[in-house]
FIKOLGU-505282 format. One record per residue (C-alpha): residue number from 1; x, y, z. Coordinates in steps of 0.02 Angstrom, whole numbers, plus 50000, padded with zeros to 5 digits. Layout:
BEGIN
(atom NUM, (X, Y, Z))
...
// end
This chain:
BEGIN
(atom 1, (52784, 46584, 50291))
(atom 2, (52610, 46651, 50257))
(atom 3, (52472, 46692, 50377))
(atom 4, (52303, 46714, 50296))
(atom 5, (52146, 46799, 50356))
(atom 6, (51990, 46847, 50260))
(atom 7, (51993, 47034, 50226))
(atom 8, (51814, 47043, 50165))
(atom 9, (51756, 47157, 50309))
(atom 10, (51896, 47279, 50269))
(atom 11, (51853, 47274, 50084))
(atom 12, (51672, 47318, 50122))
(atom 13, (51731, 47465, 50227))
(atom 14, (51851, 47528, 50094))
(atom 15, (51721, 47516, 49956))
(atom 16, (51596, 47609, 50067))
(atom 17, (51714, 47759, 50066))
(atom 18, (51744, 47748, 49878))
(atom 19, (51915, 47665, 49887))
(atom 20, (51941, 47538, 49748))
(atom 21, (52056, 47403, 49818))
(atom 22, (52190, 47317, 49715))
(atom 23, (52252, 47154, 49788))
(atom 24, (52426, 47114, 49727))
(atom 25, (52510, 46950, 49683))
(atom 26, (52358, 46844, 49725))
(atom 27, (52437, 46698, 49631))
(atom 28, (52572, 46690, 49766))
(atom 29, (52451, 46679, 49912))
(atom 30, (52431, 46492, 49942))
(atom 31, (52264, 46506, 50032))
(atom 32, (52187, 46600, 49884))
(atom 33, (52257, 46478, 49756))
(atom 34, (52188, 46330, 49852))
(atom 35, (52021, 46414, 49889))
(atom 36, (51978, 46530, 49743))
(atom 37, (51800, 46550, 49808))
(atom 38, (51872, 46675, 49932))
(atom 39, (51928, 46780, 49785))
(atom 40, (51754, 46767, 49709))
(atom 41, (51683, 46843, 49868))
(atom 42, (51811, 46982, 49861))
(atom 43, (51778, 47015, 49677))
(atom 44, (51597, 47044, 49726))
(atom 45, (51657, 47199, 49819))
(atom 46, (51731, 47283, 49665))
(atom 47, (51906, 47224, 49706))
(atom 48, (52038, 47220, 49569))
(atom 49, (52167, 47082, 49562))
(atom 50, (52346, 47108, 49509))
(atom 51, (52468, 46970, 49465))
(atom 52, (52656, 46978, 49453))
(atom 53, (52744, 46970, 49284))
(atom 54, (52876, 46849, 49349))
(atom 55, (52740, 46728, 49405))
(atom 56, (52681, 46711, 49225))
(atom 57, (52858, 46659, 49180))
(atom 58, (52876, 46533, 49321))
(atom 59, (52986, 46644, 49428))
(atom 60, (52891, 46602, 49587))
(atom 61, (52865, 46417, 49553))
(atom 62, (52745, 46312, 49453))
(atom 63, (52597, 46334, 49572))
(atom 64, (52606, 46525, 49560))
(atom 65, (52631, 46513, 49371))
(atom 66, (52477, 46405, 49347))
(atom 67, (52373, 46514, 49462))
(atom 68, (52430, 46674, 49374))
(atom 69, (52379, 46604, 49204))
(atom 70, (52213, 46542, 49275))
(atom 71, (52174, 46712, 49349))
(atom 72, (52223, 46798, 49187))
(atom 73, (52124, 46675, 49078))
(atom 74, (51970, 46693, 49187))
(atom 75, (51972, 46882, 49175))
(atom 76, (51989, 46896, 49364))
(atom 77, (52162, 46976, 49353))
(atom 78, (52150, 47149, 49277))
(atom 79, (52328, 47207, 49306))
(atom 80, (52503, 47137, 49283))
(atom 81, (52640, 47221, 49383))
(atom 82, (52829, 47210, 49379))
(atom 83, (52849, 47186, 49568))
(atom 84, (53026, 47241, 49532))
(atom 85, (53118, 47291, 49689))
(atom 86, (53280, 47347, 49608))
(atom 87, (53390, 47318, 49455))
(atom 88, (53492, 47178, 49533))
(atom 89, (53401, 47054, 49644))
(atom 90, (53226, 47069, 49568))
(atom 91, (53229, 47143, 49395))
(atom 92, (53072, 47184, 49298))
(atom 93, (53003, 47045, 49190))
(atom 94, (52867, 47152, 49111))
(atom 95, (52932, 47143, 48933))
(atom 96, (52946, 46953, 48936))
(atom 97, (52775, 46936, 49020))
(atom 98, (52696, 47056, 48895))
(atom 99, (52768, 46956, 48751))
(atom 100, (52709, 46790, 48824))
(atom 101, (52533, 46857, 48858))
(atom 102, (52529, 46921, 48679))
(atom 103, (52582, 46750, 48614))
(atom 104, (52459, 46650, 48720))
(atom 105, (52309, 46766, 48738))
(atom 106, (52332, 46905, 48612))
(atom 107, (52399, 47081, 48603))
(atom 108, (52234, 47162, 48654))
(atom 109, (52237, 47075, 48823))
(atom 110, (52424, 47107, 48847))
(atom 111, (52394, 47293, 48815))
(atom 112, (52245, 47296, 48932))
(atom 113, (52328, 47214, 49084))
(atom 114, (52507, 47276, 49062))
(atom 115, (52481, 47453, 48995))
(atom 116, (52303, 47520, 48991))
(atom 117, (52242, 47469, 49163))
(atom 118, (52402, 47518, 49255))
(atom 119, (52389, 47690, 49172))
(atom 120, (52207, 47701, 49224))
(atom 121, (52260, 47672, 49405))
(atom 122, (52384, 47816, 49394))
(atom 123, (52252, 47927, 49315))
(atom 124, (52120, 47878, 49447))
(atom 125, (52005, 47803, 49314))
(atom 126, (51903, 47645, 49328))
(atom 127, (51998, 47488, 49281))
(atom 128, (51934, 47400, 49125))
(atom 129, (51879, 47217, 49130))
(atom 130, (52014, 47085, 49127))
(atom 131, (51939, 47006, 48973))
(atom 132, (51942, 47092, 48804))
(atom 133, (51814, 46972, 48732))
(atom 134, (51643, 47051, 48707))
(atom 135, (51495, 46935, 48700))
(atom 136, (51397, 46960, 48541))
(atom 137, (51209, 46944, 48556))
(atom 138, (51134, 46835, 48422))
(atom 139, (50966, 46890, 48353))
(atom 140, (50850, 46743, 48316))
// end
């Protein structure tokens, strides 16, 4: 049910006019899961990736769940969204996703991708890196 085409030319155009694209639920796009090098190209254009909370909980199948965790672990995904459409058919899973991210990857990362970065989008601020780990330089 998916048709895929490479949006790199559009991303270049958007970035050239100071638009900072956010690509949502990348873990549910089969072509991107099977060929993550496409995402690497897109990330080179200052694109931000957003994954869906329910995907982290297996709500969209095992392939989407694995991909969501891979994108989160790699630091590629900088935002987690509810993708909630209403209170009945697709309820928000943010609290459960936040708790699971906290358990698996730590509270700092859960805060970054579930709270801080979404707020930064609303406030028109730059999104912070998906990883909260800072490399320490070792002096010889």
